[in-house]
C-alpha positions as CSV (number, residue, x, y, z in Angstrom):
1,M,21.7,42.0,22.9
2,S,19.9,43.9,20.1
3,G,19.1,43.7,16.4
4,I,16.5,43.6,13.7
5,L,13.8,40.9,13.7
6,D,13.6,38.9,10.5
7,M,9.8,39.1,10.4
8,Q,9.5,36.2,8.0
9,S,9.3,32.4,8.3
10,P,12.5,30.4,8.5
11,D,14.5,30.0,5.3
12,L,14.5,26.2,5.3
13,V,16.9,26.0,2.3
14,N,19.6,27.9,4.1
15,Q,19.0,25.8,7.3
16,N,19.4,22.6,5.3
17,I,22.5,23.9,3.6
18,A,24.0,24.7,7.0
19,K,23.2,21.2,8.3
20,L,24.9,19.6,5.2
21,A,27.8,21.9,5.6
22,E,28.5,20.5,9.0
23,L,28.6,16.9,7.6
24,F,30.1,17.6,4.1
25,P,31.9,21.0,4.1
26,N,33.6,20.2,0.8
27,C,30.2,20.0,-0.8
28,V,29.3,23.6,-0.1
29,T,30.1,26.2,-2.7
30,E,29.3,29.8,-3.5
31,S,27.1,31.1,-6.2
32,A,25.8,34.6,-7.3
33,K,22.9,34.1,-4.8
34,G,25.0,32.9,-1.9
35,K,25.9,29.4,-0.6
36,S,24.7,26.3,-2.5
37,I,25.4,22.6,-2.6
38,D,27.6,20.8,-5.2
39,F,25.2,17.9,-5.7
40,D,27.7,15.9,-7.8
41,L,30.1,15.9,-4.9
42,L,27.3,15.2,-2.4
43,K,26.2,12.2,-4.4
44,Q,29.7,10.8,-4.3
45,E,30.0,11.4,-0.6
46,L,26.9,9.2,-0.1
47,N,28.0,6.3,-2.2
48,H,30.6,3.6,-1.8
49,A,31.1,3.2,-5.5
50,V,31.9,5.8,-8.2
51,V,28.8,7.7,-9.2
52,E,28.7,8.0,-13.0
53,G,25.2,9.3,-13.6
54,S,21.6,8.9,-12.7
55,K,20.2,5.4,-12.3
56,E,16.8,3.9,-12.0
57,R,15.5,3.6,-8.4
58,Y,12.3,3.0,-6.5
59,R,10.7,6.3,-5.7
60,L,7.6,8.3,-6.3
61,E,7.9,10.8,-9.2
62,W,5.4,13.1,-10.8
63,P,5.6,16.2,-13.0
64,G,6.0,19.2,-10.7
65,K,7.7,17.3,-7.8
66,R,10.8,19.6,-7.8
67,E,8.6,22.7,-7.8
68,A,6.7,21.2,-4.9
69,I,9.9,20.8,-2.9
70,V,10.9,24.4,-3.7
71,T,7.5,25.6,-2.7
72,A,7.8,24.0,0.7
73,N,11.2,25.5,1.3
74,L,10.5,29.1,0.2
75,P,10.2,31.5,3.2
76,T,7.3,33.8,3.5
77,T,7.0,37.4,4.8
78,K,3.3,37.2,5.4
79,T,1.9,37.4,8.9
80,L,-1.2,36.7,11.0
81,R,-3.4,39.5,12.2
82,P,-5.6,39.0,15.3
83,M,-9.3,39.4,14.7
84,R,-10.6,40.2,18.2
85,E,-14.2,40.9,17.1
86,D,-14.5,37.4,15.7
87,S,-12.9,35.7,18.7
88,V,-14.4,34.3,21.9
89,D,-12.6,35.2,25.2
90,F,-9.5,36.3,23.2
91,D,-7.3,37.2,26.2
92,N,-7.8,33.9,28.1
93,T,-8.4,31.1,25.5
94,E,-5.6,28.8,24.2
95,N,-7.5,27.6,21.1
96,I,-6.6,29.1,17.7
97,Y,-8.6,29.5,14.5
98,I,-6.7,30.8,11.5
99,E,-8.2,32.0,8.2
100,G,-5.9,31.7,5.2
101,D,-3.9,29.5,2.8
102,N,-2.7,26.6,4.9
103,L,0.6,26.4,3.1
104,E,1.6,29.9,4.1
105,V,0.2,29.4,7.6
106,L,2.2,26.2,8.1
107,K,5.4,28.2,7.2
108,L,4.5,30.8,9.8
109,L,4.0,28.2,12.5
110,Q,7.4,26.6,11.9
111,E,9.2,28.6,14.7
112,S,6.4,28.7,17.3
113,Y,5.2,25.1,17.1
114,L,8.2,23.2,15.9
115,G,8.0,19.8,17.6
116,K,5.0,20.8,19.8
117,I,2.0,19.2,18.0
118,K,0.8,15.9,19.5
119,M,-1.7,15.0,16.8
120,I,-2.6,16.2,13.3
121,Y,-5.9,15.3,11.7
122,I,-6.7,16.6,8.1
123,D,-9.5,15.9,5.7
124,P,-8.0,17.2,2.5
125,P,-9.7,17.4,-1.0
126,Y,-10.1,13.8,-2.2
127,N,-9.4,14.7,-5.8
128,T,-12.7,13.3,-7.1
129,G,-12.6,15.4,-10.2
130,N,-15.4,17.7,-8.9
131,D,-13.7,19.2,-5.8
132,F,-11.0,21.8,-5.5
133,V,-7.2,21.8,-5.1
134,Y,-4.9,24.7,-4.1
135,K,-3.2,26.5,-6.8
136,D,0.3,27.1,-5.5
137,N,2.1,29.4,-7.9
138,F,4.8,31.6,-6.4
139,A,6.6,32.5,-9.6
140,K,4.6,35.7,-10.2
141,D,5.7,38.9,-11.8
142,K,5.4,42.2,-10.0
143,G,2.2,43.2,-11.7
144,E,0.5,39.9,-10.8
145,E,1.7,40.2,-7.2
146,L,0.2,43.7,-6.9
147,F,-3.1,42.5,-8.3
148,E,-3.1,39.7,-5.7
149,S,-1.9,41.7,-2.8
150,G,-5.5,42.2,-1.5
151,Q,-6.8,39.4,0.7
152,K,-10.1,38.8,-1.2
153,D,-8.6,38.8,-4.7
154,E,-5.9,36.4,-3.6
155,L,-8.3,34.0,-1.9
156,S,-10.7,33.9,-4.8
157,R,-7.8,32.7,-7.0
158,R,-6.3,30.1,-4.6
159,L,-8.7,27.2,-5.4
160,V,-9.2,25.6,-8.8
161,V,-11.3,22.6,-9.9
162,N,-9.1,19.7,-10.9
163,P,-11.2,17.6,-13.4
164,E,-10.4,14.0,-14.3
165,T,-9.7,15.1,-17.9
166,S,-6.8,17.2,-16.7
167,G,-3.5,15.9,-18.0
168,R,-2.0,16.6,-14.6
169,Y,-4.9,15.1,-12.6
170,H,-2.9,13.2,-10.0
171,S,0.2,15.4,-10.3
172,N,-1.7,18.5,-9.3
173,W,-3.0,16.8,-6.2
174,L,0.4,15.4,-5.2
175,S,2.0,18.9,-5.8
176,M,-0.6,20.4,-3.5
177,M,-0.2,17.8,-0.7
178,Y,3.6,17.4,-0.7
179,P,4.8,20.7,0.7
180,R,1.9,20.8,3.3
181,L,2.7,17.4,4.6
182,K,6.5,18.1,4.6
183,L,6.0,21.2,6.7
184,A,3.4,19.5,9.0
185,R,5.9,16.7,9.9
186,N,8.2,19.4,11.3
187,L,5.5,20.5,13.8
188,L,4.9,17.0,15.2
189,K,6.4,16.0,18.6
190,E,8.7,13.0,18.5
191,D,5.8,10.8,19.7
192,G,3.3,12.7,17.5
193,V,0.8,11.2,15.0
194,I,-1.0,12.2,11.9
195,F,-4.3,11.0,10.6
196,I,-5.4,11.7,7.0
197,S,-8.9,11.0,5.7
198,I,-9.0,9.9,2.1
199,D,-11.0,7.7,-0.3
200,D,-10.1,5.4,-3.2
201,N,-9.2,8.2,-5.6
202,E,-5.8,9.0,-4.1
203,V,-5.2,6.5,-1.2
204,H,-2.6,4.7,-3.3
205,N,-0.7,7.9,-4.0
206,L,-1.1,9.2,-0.5
207,R,0.5,6.1,0.9
208,K,3.5,6.5,-1.4
209,L,3.8,10.2,-0.6
210,T,3.6,9.7,3.2
211,D,6.1,6.8,3.0
212,E,8.5,9.3,1.5
213,I,7.9,12.1,3.9
214,F,7.4,10.2,7.2
215,G,9.2,6.9,6.3
216,E,7.7,3.5,5.7
217,K,8.7,2.3,9.2
218,N,6.4,5.0,10.7
219,F,3.3,3.8,8.9
220,V,0.7,2.6,11.4
221,S,-2.4,1.6,9.5
222,E,-5.1,2.4,7.0
223,F,-8.1,2.7,9.3
224,I,-11.3,1.7,7.6
225,W,-14.3,3.9,8.5
226,E,-17.8,2.7,7.6
227,K,-19.1,6.1,6.7
228,K,-22.6,5.1,5.4
229,K,-25.4,3.1,6.9
230,K,-26.5,2.1,3.4
231,P,-24.0,1.6,0.6
232,S,-23.6,4.0,-2.4
233,F,-24.2,2.2,-5.7
234,L,-22.7,4.9,-7.9
235,H,-19.8,2.7,-8.7
236,K,-20.3,0.3,-11.6
237,N,-19.1,-2.8,-9.7
238,I,-19.8,-2.4,-6.0
239,G,-21.7,-0.6,-3.3
240,K,-19.3,1.5,-1.3
241,L,-19.6,1.8,2.4
242,G,-16.3,3.0,3.7
243,E,-13.3,5.2,3.2
244,Y,-9.8,5.3,4.8
245,I,-7.9,7.2,7.5
246,V,-4.2,6.8,6.7
247,C,-2.0,7.0,9.9
248,Y,1.7,7.7,10.4
249,V,3.7,8.5,13.5
250,K,6.7,10.9,13.7
251,D,9.0,8.2,15.2
252,H,7.7,4.6,15.9
253,H,10.3,4.2,18.6
254,T,8.8,6.8,20.9
255,T,5.0,6.4,20.4
256,F,2.5,4.7,22.7
257,P,-0.2,2.2,21.7
258,F,-3.4,3.9,20.5
259,S,-6.0,3.0,23.1
260,L,-9.6,3.9,24.1
261,E,-9.9,1.5,27.0
262,T,-8.1,-0.6,29.6
263,T,-8.5,-4.2,30.8
264,T,-7.4,-6.0,34.0
265,A,-7.9,-9.5,32.5
266,G,-4.8,-11.4,31.5
267,K,-5.1,-12.5,27.8
268,K,-4.7,-16.2,27.3
269,Y,-2.6,-17.7,24.6
270,P,-2.0,-21.5,24.3
271,F,1.5,-23.0,24.6
272,N,3.0,-24.5,21.6
273,N,3.8,-28.1,22.6
274,A,6.5,-28.3,20.1
275,G,8.2,-25.2,21.4
276,N,11.1,-25.3,23.8
277,S,11.9,-21.6,24.2
278,R,13.0,-20.2,27.6
279,A,13.2,-16.8,29.1
280,I,15.0,-15.5,32.1
281,L,13.4,-12.8,34.3
282,T,15.5,-11.0,36.9
283,F,13.5,-11.5,40.1
284,P,11.5,-8.3,40.7
285,P,11.0,-6.7,44.2
286,Y,7.2,-7.3,44.1
287,S,4.7,-10.2,44.0
288,V,4.3,-12.7,41.2
289,R,0.8,-14.2,41.0
290,F,0.2,-17.7,39.6
291,N,-3.4,-17.7,38.5
292,M,-3.6,-21.5,38.2
293,T,-3.2,-22.1,42.0
294,D,-4.2,-18.7,43.4
295,Q,-0.8,-18.9,45.1
296,V,1.1,-15.6,45.7
297,V,4.8,-16.0,46.0
298,H,6.4,-13.0,47.8
299,P,10.1,-12.2,47.3
300,Q,10.8,-12.6,51.0
301,D,9.5,-16.2,50.9
302,M,12.0,-17.3,48.3
303,S,15.7,-17.5,48.5
304,Q,17.5,-15.4,45.9
305,G,18.4,-18.4,43.9
306,N,15.0,-20.1,43.4
307,I,14.0,-21.1,39.9
308,V,10.3,-21.3,38.9
309,T,9.7,-23.7,36.0
310,I,6.3,-24.0,34.2
311,L,6.0,-27.1,32.0
312,L,2.6,-27.4,30.3
313,D,0.4,-28.6,33.1
314,K,2.4,-28.5,36.4
315,L,4.2,-26.0,38.6
316,V,7.6,-26.9,40.1
317,I,9.5,-24.7,42.6
318,A,13.0,-25.9,42.8
319,D,15.6,-25.0,45.4
320,G,18.7,-23.2,44.3
321,K,21.1,-20.5,45.5
322,N,22.6,-17.3,44.2
323,I,21.2,-17.4,40.8
324,G,19.2,-14.2,41.2
325,S,16.5,-15.0,38.6
326,F,13.7,-17.3,37.8
327,R,13.1,-19.2,34.5
328,L,9.7,-19.8,32.8
329,E,9.8,-22.5,30.1
330,G,7.3,-22.5,27.3
331,E,6.4,-20.4,24.2
332,W,6.7,-16.8,25.1
333,R,4.5,-13.9,23.9
334,Y,7.3,-11.4,24.6
335,S,10.9,-11.3,23.6
336,Q,13.7,-11.5,26.2
337,E,14.2,-7.7,25.7
338,S,10.6,-7.0,26.3
339,L,10.5,-9.2,29.5
340,D,13.6,-7.3,30.8
341,E,11.8,-4.0,30.2
342,I,8.7,-5.2,32.1
343,C,10.9,-6.0,35.1
344,K,12.8,-2.8,34.8
345,N,9.6,-0.8,34.9
346,K,8.4,-2.8,38.0
347,E,5.2,-3.8,36.2
348,E,3.2,-6.7,37.7
349,I,3.9,-10.1,36.1
350,V,0.7,-12.2,35.5
351,I,1.1,-15.9,34.8
352,S,-2.2,-17.0,33.1
353,K,-3.7,-20.4,33.8
354,I,-1.9,-23.4,32.3
355,P,-1.7,-24.2,29.5
356,F,-1.5,-20.5,28.6
357,R,1.3,-18.1,28.1
358,P,2.6,-15.6,30.7
359,N,1.3,-12.1,30.3
360,H,1.6,-8.8,32.2
361,R,-0.4,-5.7,32.8
362,K,0.4,-2.1,33.7
363,H,-0.6,-0.7,37.0
364,G,-4.2,0.4,36.8
365,G,-5.1,-1.8,33.9
366,E,-3.5,-3.1,30.7
367,I,-3.6,-0.7,27.7
368,K,-6.0,-2.3,25.2
369,K,-4.9,-1.4,21.7
370,M,-7.4,0.3,19.4
371,K,-8.7,-1.7,16.4
372,N,-8.3,-0.3,12.9
373,F,-12.0,-0.6,11.9
374,F,-14.7,2.0,12.8
375,S,-18.3,1.2,12.3
376,P,-21.6,1.4,14.1
377,S,-20.9,-2.1,15.6
378,H,-17.2,-1.2,16.3
379,Y,-16.9,1.6,18.9
380,Q,-20.5,2.6,18.1
381,M,-19.0,4.8,15.4
382,E,-21.0,7.6,13.8
383,T,-21.5,7.9,10.1
384,N,-22.0,10.8,7.6
385,E,-25.7,10.7,8.3
386,D,-25.0,11.2,12.0
387,A,-22.7,14.2,11.1
388,T,-25.4,15.8,9.0
389,T,-27.9,15.4,11.9
390,Q,-25.5,17.0,14.3
391,L,-25.1,20.1,12.2
392,S,-28.8,20.3,11.5
393,E,-29.4,20.4,15.2
394,L,-27.1,23.4,15.5
395,F,-28.2,25.3,12.4
396,G,-31.7,24.0,11.6
397,A,-30.6,23.1,8.1
398,D,-27.9,21.1,6.2
399,V,-25.2,23.7,5.7
400,F,-22.1,21.6,5.2
401,S,-21.7,18.9,2.6
402,Y,-19.9,15.6,3.5
403,P,-19.0,16.6,7.1
404,K,-17.2,14.2,9.4
405,P,-19.0,13.1,12.6
406,V,-17.9,14.4,15.9
407,K,-17.3,10.9,17.4
408,L,-14.9,9.9,14.6
409,I,-12.5,12.8,15.4
410,K,-13.1,12.5,19.1
411,T,-12.1,8.9,19.0
412,L,-8.9,9.6,17.1
413,V,-7.9,12.4,19.4
414,S,-8.7,10.4,22.6
415,A,-6.8,7.3,21.4
416,S,-3.6,9.1,20.4
417,T,-3.3,11.8,23.0
418,Y,-4.2,10.1,26.4
419,D,-0.5,10.0,27.4
420,D,-0.1,13.8,27.1
421,D,-1.4,16.1,29.8
422,N,-2.1,19.1,27.5
423,P,-1.8,18.0,23.9
424,I,-2.2,20.3,20.9
425,V,-4.2,19.1,17.9
426,L,-3.7,20.7,14.5
427,D,-6.2,20.5,11.6
428,F,-5.1,22.6,8.6
429,F,-7.9,21.5,6.3
430,S,-10.5,22.2,9.0
431,G,-13.6,22.7,6.7
432,S,-16.7,22.6,8.9
433,A,-14.6,22.7,12.1
434,T,-15.6,19.2,13.3
435,T,-12.2,18.9,15.0
436,A,-12.9,21.9,17.3
437,H,-16.4,20.5,18.1
438,A,-14.9,17.1,18.9
439,I,-12.2,18.5,21.2
440,L,-14.7,20.6,23.1
441,K,-16.8,17.4,23.6
442,Q,-13.8,15.4,24.8
443,N,-12.6,18.1,27.2
444,S,-16.1,18.3,28.7
445,E,-16.1,14.6,29.4
446,S,-12.5,14.4,30.8
447,L,-12.4,13.7,34.6
448,N,-8.7,13.9,35.1
449,G,-7.9,17.4,34.0
450,H,-6.7,16.3,30.6
451,R,-7.3,19.3,28.4
452,T,-6.7,19.3,24.6
453,K,-6.0,22.5,22.7
454,Y,-6.6,23.0,19.0
455,I,-5.2,25.0,16.1
456,L,-7.5,25.0,13.1
457,V,-6.6,26.5,9.7
458,Q,-9.1,27.1,6.8
459,L,-9.1,29.0,3.6
460,P,-12.0,31.6,3.5
461,E,-13.6,30.0,0.4
462,D,-16.0,32.2,-1.4
463,L,-19.4,30.4,-1.2
464,D,-20.9,32.5,-3.9
465,K,-18.2,31.5,-6.4
466,N,-18.3,27.8,-5.2
467,L,-21.9,27.6,-6.4
468,E,-20.7,27.7,-9.9
469,A,-18.5,24.6,-9.7
470,V,-20.0,22.1,-7.2
471,D,-22.3,19.1,-7.3
472,V,-26.1,19.3,-6.6
473,D,-25.9,18.2,-2.9
474,T,-23.1,20.7,-2.1
475,K,-24.9,23.5,-4.0
476,R,-28.0,22.8,-1.8
477,C,-25.9,23.1,1.4
478,I,-24.3,26.3,0.2
479,V,-27.7,27.9,-0.5
480,E,-28.8,27.1,3.1
481,A,-25.5,28.4,4.5
482,I,-25.8,31.7,2.7
483,K,-29.2,32.2,4.2
484,I,-27.9,31.7,7.7
485,L,-24.9,34.0,7.1
486,D,-27.2,36.7,5.8
487,Q,-29.3,36.4,9.0
488,L,-26.1,36.8,11.0
489,G,-24.9,39.7,8.9
490,K,-21.8,37.8,7.9
491,S,-20.0,37.7,4.6
492,H,-20.4,34.6,2.4
493,Y,-17.2,32.8,3.4
494,L,-16.8,29.2,4.6
495,T,-14.8,30.4,7.6
496,E,-17.7,32.5,8.8
497,L,-19.9,29.5,9.0
498,S,-17.2,27.3,10.6
499,K,-16.6,29.9,13.4
500,E,-20.3,30.1,14.0
501,R,-20.3,26.3,14.3
502,I,-17.7,26.4,17.1
503,R,-19.7,29.1,18.9
504,R,-22.9,27.1,18.8
505,S,-21.4,23.8,19.7
506,A,-19.6,25.4,22.6
507,K,-22.8,26.9,23.9
508,K,-24.6,23.6,23.5
509,I,-21.9,21.5,25.3
510,K,-21.7,24.1,28.1
511,A,-25.5,24.0,28.6
512,E,-25.6,20.2,28.6
513,T,-22.6,19.5,30.8
514,G,-21.7,22.6,32.7
515,A,-18.1,21.6,32.3
516,D,-15.5,24.2,33.3
517,I,-13.3,24.1,30.2
518,D,-12.0,26.5,27.6
519,Y,-14.8,27.3,25.2
520,G,-13.1,30.2,23.5
521,F,-10.9,30.6,20.5
522,R,-8.6,33.3,19.1
523,V,-9.1,34.2,15.4
524,Y,-6.2,35.2,13.2
525,R,-6.2,36.0,9.6
526,L,-3.4,35.6,7.1
527,D,-2.3,38.9,5.5
528,E,0.7,40.6,4.0
529,S,3.5,41.6,6.3
530,N,3.0,44.5,8.7
531,M,6.3,45.9,7.4
532,R,6.9,48.0,4.4
533,D,9.0,46.6,1.5
534,V,11.9,48.9,2.6
535,Y,12.2,46.8,5.8
536,Y,13.2,43.7,3.8
537,H,15.0,45.2,0.8
538,P,16.6,48.5,1.9
539,Q,19.2,48.1,-0.8
540,D,16.5,48.6,-3.5
541,Y,15.8,52.2,-2.3
542,D,17.8,55.4,-2.9
543,Q,18.1,58.9,-1.6
544,S,15.0,60.0,-3.5
545,T,12.8,57.7,-1.5
546,I,14.3,58.5,1.9
547,D,10.9,59.3,3.4
548,L,10.1,55.6,3.3
549,F,12.8,55.0,5.9
550,A,11.0,57.2,8.5
551,D,8.8,54.3,9.7
552,N,9.1,50.6,8.7
553,V,5.6,49.8,9.7
554,K,2.5,50.1,7.5
555,S,0.2,52.9,8.6
556,D,-2.9,50.7,9.0
557,R,-1.4,48.2,11.4
558,T,-2.2,48.0,15.1
559,E,-0.1,47.1,18.1
560,D,-1.8,43.7,18.2
561,D,-0.8,43.1,14.6
562,L,2.8,43.9,15.4
563,L,2.9,41.8,18.5
564,T,1.6,38.7,16.7
565,Q,4.2,39.0,14.0
566,V,6.9,39.5,16.7
567,M,5.7,36.4,18.5
568,L,5.8,34.3,15.3
569,S,9.3,35.6,14.5
570,W,10.6,34.9,18.0
571,G,9.0,31.4,18.0
572,L,6.4,32.0,20.8
573,P,3.1,30.1,20.7
574,L,0.1,32.2,19.7
575,S,-1.9,30.9,22.7
576,L,0.3,32.6,25.4
577,K,-1.5,35.0,27.7
578,I,-1.2,38.7,26.8
579,E,-1.5,41.5,29.4
580,R,-1.6,45.3,28.9
581,V,0.2,47.5,31.5
582,K,1.6,51.0,31.8
583,V,5.3,51.6,32.5
584,A,6.6,55.1,32.8
585,G,3.5,56.3,31.1
586,K,3.9,54.0,28.1
587,K,1.7,51.1,27.0
588,V,3.5,47.7,27.3
589,L,2.2,44.4,26.1
590,K,3.4,41.5,28.3
591,V,3.4,38.0,26.9
592,A,3.5,35.0,29.3
593,G,4.8,37.0,32.3
594,N,8.2,38.4,31.4
595,S,8.8,36.2,28.3
596,L,8.3,39.1,26.0
597,F,7.6,42.8,26.5
598,A,6.6,45.0,23.6
599,C,6.2,48.7,23.5
600,F,5.2,50.4,20.3
601,D,4.5,53.9,21.7
602,Q,6.4,57.0,20.7
603,N,9.1,59.0,22.5
604,I,10.8,56.0,24.2
605,D,13.8,57.3,26.2
606,D,16.2,56.2,29.0
607,V,13.6,57.0,31.7
608,F,11.5,54.2,30.2
609,A,14.5,51.9,29.9
610,K,15.4,52.2,33.5
611,E,11.9,51.5,34.6
612,I,11.2,48.5,32.3
613,A,14.6,46.9,33.3
614,K,13.3,46.4,36.8
615,D,11.0,43.6,35.5
616,K,13.9,41.8,33.8
617,P,12.1,40.9,30.6
618,V,13.6,38.0,28.6
619,R,12.8,39.8,25.3
620,M,12.0,43.4,24.6
621,V,10.9,44.9,21.3
622,F,10.3,48.5,20.1
623,R,9.4,50.2,16.9
624,D,12.5,51.8,15.3
625,A,10.4,55.0,14.8
626,G,9.3,54.9,18.5
627,F,12.5,56.3,20.0
628,K,12.7,59.9,21.0
629,D,15.8,60.3,18.8
630,D,18.9,58.3,17.7
631,T,20.6,59.2,21.0
632,A,17.7,57.8,23.0
633,K,17.8,54.6,21.0
634,T,21.5,54.1,21.9
635,N,20.9,55.0,25.5
636,V,17.9,52.6,25.9
637,K,20.1,49.8,24.5
638,Q,22.9,50.6,27.0
639,W,20.6,50.9,30.0
640,L,19.0,47.6,29.3
641,K,22.4,46.0,28.8
642,Q,23.6,47.4,32.2
643,L,20.5,46.9,34.3
644,S,19.0,43.7,32.7
645,P,21.9,42.0,30.9
646,E,19.9,38.9,30.1
647,T,17.3,40.9,28.1
648,E,17.4,40.4,24.3
649,M,16.3,43.7,22.6
650,K,15.0,43.9,19.0
651,V,13.6,46.8,17.0
652,L,11.1,46.8,14.1
């Protein structure tokens, strides 16, 4: 009925221990820090033979892997703060743009978006020796933590150059990618998919890493993208034209074919004259068309026992009784299991002209699988040069280095989300925000109401500091970007430029198409918790600091800040509609109808409780310091329990 909100991301270690405890209760023990796993016993439980010690085995290892696993599992008390002044149509939009370290953000999204993301696309650092990697170091002493408690100081220290001369060149990159991919997998739907752009520097390690996290069976392909119209001859041996997009699915059993188009033509495959395979089809309650004779055989025209036999160059309809199926002899494209599934789903059976194999098509056209090669001659794919042109049209200058073209991302989104009515796409290395631009473009062209929503995450990289450590082309783009940001009166951060790109691309698409779609986006910024330290560690404070217990909430935090952290803690999506109403003279924030009511006003009493109970909120949250007194707090709890027993009440 009531209690204290955790106000931190899920503790994945404790969750994993609880899951193991259900399977192997004898492997759970206690330590000074709580429950833990006896790994020697666990190893024995998972082996048929006696385990005597560590043995060589096939797996990916690197210095720092264990730390990377710990990093992924550590909970965070940080939160997201809404930035209304940077947002567009905050109250109505369902698109999200988040500024902050993507590792921390992914942890915060674990409750609200667990199993809800249809597609992830990321364009992480390629580890070329000149770009940046994230410096994930959570083993900080108190002084260091205080120094980094400010947003700007922390952000300026999050990225470091990883030169090829580094003794941990590949290891640093793997340690950065592992926890992010591990957390990202949790967010995917069961039929979800992830695309990762990469080049030759780390594609081999990325494949091994994603095999471990997603499973080898869920590997789809290494898409090849011809990113240049003219090859780069910087390599000693070859002129490079392309790079890769590594693709995995969450579960290969549940995913659909990736498709950009359909066809109504039956594909033709020659019979194998040496073959003598047969397949039995339960006779379906619909027509079977034989293309070779233009003859349509209807169920009512055939007795239940008729058998149809196709032998190379002739059609024979033989009489029979009570067999309840027809047999087609020849080499089959589909297994018996697949043929049974076709009939079960009542799909049309198409028998291609002899001597060709049988085929089938779905109602409305057969899904035509996407090819794994993107070039100007395949799907009329855009290149890096096209991407640069697109941004120059928006800003009047080259402001992003090595951007991805809109059509590349739009193609990936379209091919992998067409079977979902309102898919969510996540990009947590969003860079120039091409993903948002691509989704706006796709939504404007959709004629069937298919609307894709996006969540973008990007670290606010300091462009002034990046000038000191980038190549000549990137430096030139940064100089132009700073000029534009100065004209706009914005600070010199990458995220400011990316948000402006979304605004300008939305304005351009709306002017060109007039499409009635969601052009807005809510901006959130990663920050320290809204709650004082005493909220999380009351045992560390004594009678001399009793004043700190008067209010758990930091003095500079707004009701919007509190509501956002409550939504994350309670596992509610950030895109839900928020309304502001007055109840018994108090301001109430309503999320998604009656899904969540929040009141952070002062002097809450039983009068308010009786009035709010009429709306039967599913969840209700107050500030601990907001009640008129301790008696009022008890009375509010009791009145809600009596008048709205289904309401779950929490306090901050």
